[in-house]
C-alpha positions in Angstrom: -11.4 8.1 -7.6 -12.6 5.6 -5.0 -10.4 3.1 -3.2 -10.8 0.3 -0.7 -8.7 -1.7 1.7 -9.6 -5.3 2.0 -6.5 -6.5 3.9 -3.5 -4.7 5.3 -0.7 -6.4 7.3 1.6 -9.3 7.5 -1.2 -11.8 7.1 -2.3 -10.4 3.8 -2.6 -7.3 1.7 -5.2 -6.3 -0.9 -6.6 -3.0 -2.1 -9.0 -1.9 -4.8 -8.9 1.4 -6.8 -12.0 2.4 -8.8 -13.3 4.9 -11.2 -16.7 4.5 -12.9 -16.7 0.9 -14.3 -13.0 0.2 -13.9 -11.6 -1.8 -11.0 -7.9 -2.3 -10.3 -6.6 -4.5 -7.5 -3.3 -3.8 -5.7 -1.8 -7.0 -4.4 -3.9 -10.1 -3.9 -3.3 -11.9 -0.5 -5.5 -12.6 2.5 -6.0 -15.3 5.1 -8.1 -17.4 2.7 -9.8 -17.4 -0.6 -13.1 -17.2 1.2 -12.2 -14.0 3.0 -11.2 -12.3 -0.2 -14.4 -13.3 -2.0 -16.5 -12.1 1.0 -14.6 -8.8 1.3 -15.1 -8.1 -2.4 -18.8 -8.9 -2.0 -19.1 -6.3 0.7 -18.2 -3.6 -1.9 -20.4 -5.2 -4.6 -17.7 -7.0 -6.5 -16.8 -10.4 -7.7 -13.4 -11.7 -8.9 -14.8 -11.4 -12.4 -15.2 -7.6 -12.0 -11.4 -7.1 -11.5 -9.9 -5.6 -14.7 -6.2 -5.7 -13.7 -3.9 -6.3 -10.8 -0.8 -4.3 -9.7 1.7 -6.3 -7.7 4.2 -4.5 -5.4 6.5 -7.5 -4.9 6.7 -11.3 -4.6 6.3 -11.9 -0.8 3.5 -14.3 0.0 1.6 -11.8 2.1 1.0 -9.8 -1.1 0.5 -12.6 -3.7 -0.9 -15.7 -1.9 -4.3 -15.5 -3.7 -3.0 -14.3 -7.0 -4.1 -17.5 -8.6 -7.7 -16.3 -8.3 -7.0 -13.7 -10.9 -4.2 -15.4 -12.9 -6.0 -14.8 -16.2 -6.3 -11.0 -15.7 -3.5 -8.7 -16.7 -1.0 -8.6 -13.8 1.4 -5.7 -13.8 4.6 -6.4 -11.9 8.3 -5.4 -11.8 9.2 -8.7 -10.2 9.0 -12.0 -12.1 6.0 -14.2 -11.2 5.1 -17.8 -12.1 4.6 -18.5 -15.8 1.0 -19.4 -15.2 0.2 -15.7 -14.6 -0.7 -13.3 -17.3 2.1 -10.9 -16.4 3.0 -7.6 -17.9 6.5 -6.4 -16.9 6.8 -2.8 -15.6 9.7 -0.6 -14.7 10.2 2.2 -12.1 9.4 5.7 -13.5 7.9 4.3 -16.7 4.2 5.4 -16.7 1.6 3.1 -18.1 -2.2 3.4 -18.6 -5.0 1.1 -17.6 -8.3 2.6 -18.7 -8.9 5.7 -16.7 -5.7 5.4 -14.7 -2.2 6.6 -15.4 0.2 4.6 -13.2 3.9 5.3 -12.4 5.8 2.7 -10.4 8.5 3.8 -8.1 11.4 1.7 -6.8 11.2 0.8 -3.1 13.9 -0.8 -0.8 12.8 -4.2 0.4 14.3 -7.7 0.7 12.3 -8.9 -2.3 13.6 -8.2 -5.8 12.1 -5.2 -7.7 9.7 -4.1 -5.1 7.7 -1.0 -6.2 5.1 1.4 -5.0 2.7 3.3 -7.3 1.6 6.8 -8.1 -1.9 6.4 -9.5 -3.6 9.4 -11.3 -7.2 9.5 -12.5 -8.6 12.7 -13.9 -7.4 15.4 -11.5 -6.7 13.2 -8.5 -3.6 11.3 -7.4 -3.2 8.3 -5.0 0.3 7.5 -3.7 0.7 3.9 -2.6 3.9 3.0 -0.6 4.3 -0.1 1.6 7.1 -2.6 2.3 10.2 -0.4 2.2 13.1 0.4 4.5 13.3 3.9 3.4 12.1 6.2 0.6 14.6 7.7 -1.9 14.8 11.5 -1.7 14.5 11.7 -5.4 10.9 10.5 -5.1 9.7 13.1 -2.6 9.0 15.7 -5.3 7.0 13.1 -7.3 4.7 12.3 -4.5 4.2 15.7 -2.8 0.7 17.2 -2.4 -1.2 14.1 -3.6 -4.9 13.8 -2.9 -4.5 10.5 -1.1 -1.7 8.5 0.5 -1.7 4.9 1.5 1.7 4.5 3.3 3.3 2.0 5.5 3.5 2.6 9.3 4.7 -0.9 10.2 6.1 -0.8 13.7 6.7 1.1 16.9 10.5 1.0 17.3 10.3 0.5 21.1 7.7 -2.2 20.9 9.8 -4.0 18.2 13.0 -4.0 20.2 11.2 -5.0 23.4 9.4 -7.9 21.7 10.4 -11.5 21.9 11.2 -11.7 18.2 14.7 -13.0 17.3 17.4 -10.4 16.9 17.9 -11.3 13.2 14.3 -10.4 12.5 14.4 -7.2 14.4 17.5 -6.2 12.4 15.8 -7.1 9.1 12.7 -5.1 9.9 14.7 -2.0 10.9 17.2 -2.2 8.0 17.2 -0.3 4.8 15.4 -3.3 3.2 12.8 -3.7 5.9 9.8 -1.7 6.8 9.0 1.9 7.7 8.5 2.6 11.4 5.9 5.0 12.7 8.4 7.8 12.9 9.7 7.2 9.3 6.1 7.3 8.0 5.3 10.5 9.9 8.4 12.2 8.7 7.7 11.3 5.1 4.1 12.6 5.4 5.3 15.8 6.9 7.5 16.4 3.9 5.1 15.6 1.2 1.5 16.3 2.2 0.0 19.6 1.0 -3.2 21.6 0.9 -4.6 19.3 -1.8 -4.2 16.3 0.4 -7.6 14.9 1.6 -6.7 11.7 3.5 -4.0 9.4 4.6 -4.2 5.7 5.4 -1.5 4.1 7.6 -1.0 0.6 6.2 0.8 -2.7 6.9 0.7 -2.2 10.7 2.3 -5.1 12.7 -0.2 -6.7 15.1 2.7 -7.7 17.4 4.9 -4.6 17.4 2.5 -1.7 16.8 -1.0 -0.5 17.7 -3.5 1.6 15.8 -3.3 4.2 18.5 0.5 4.5 18.4 0.6 4.7 14.6 -2.1 7.3 14.5 -0.7 9.4 17.4 2.8 9.5 15.8 1.6 10.8 12.4 -1.0 13.1 13.9 1.5 14.7 16.2 4.0 15.2 13.4 1.3 16.9 11.2 -0.5 18.9 13.9 1.3 22.2 13.1 0.1 22.3 9.5 -2.5 24.9 8.6 -4.8 22.5 6.9 -6.7 19.4 8.0 -6.0 15.9 6.8 -8.1 12.8 7.8 -5.7 10.1 9.0 -6.8 6.4 9.5 -4.8 3.4 10.6 -5.9 0.2 8.8 -6.6 -3.0 10.6 -5.4 -6.4 9.3 -8.8 -7.6 8.1 -11.3 -4.8 7.7 -13.0 -3.5 4.6 -12.6 0.3 4.4 -13.6 2.8 1.7 -12.0 6.1 0.8 -11.9 8.7 -1.9 -14.9 10.1 -3.8 -16.8 9.6 -7.0 
């Protein structure tokens, strides 16, 4: 399984998962149509190569460019515009797209029916979790010892509370329907990673209330006592990054 980050953060989110000739997009949002097309071109793709799209939820920083792929199968637990070729999905109900078996899991965010995904292909599993205030304990067993994790590490709590953001926004972000902070992310990872785990990507970092270094340091410190090595990377807002293996 190969996977790519094209955009990750409050200005847009878009990822690609690939095996052989199959290309699945997770969320479809970026700063512009041009950026998304150029980012796809960097990995040798065009919009026409995308086989299907998985949507986590309906906030604009995840679906703003969805019209570019409106004729493709779009799998979502939230209701989208009628113009889209939507296939409704439900948490814990596994479905198949070509080489991939995909299980949605319910997340806790202030957007109806937000989900993450457990994506399995052959013998490898990718866990994708962003935009959630917390993770239900019942899901920990489902996501443990995966090969790859893409998980939200949105904000540094101290930076957030010291920022000039309005109090209502700070309260929203830190609520159960907000976003995972660096410590939340690190604690989840400590609970679920295992000897099979190859890499972790820290995703959806705030450019105002977090830094790459702070997010990395928090998770690295939490995992440093483990007796196996895991490569950890913090994703920038707009940078094309590749992971996984053929």
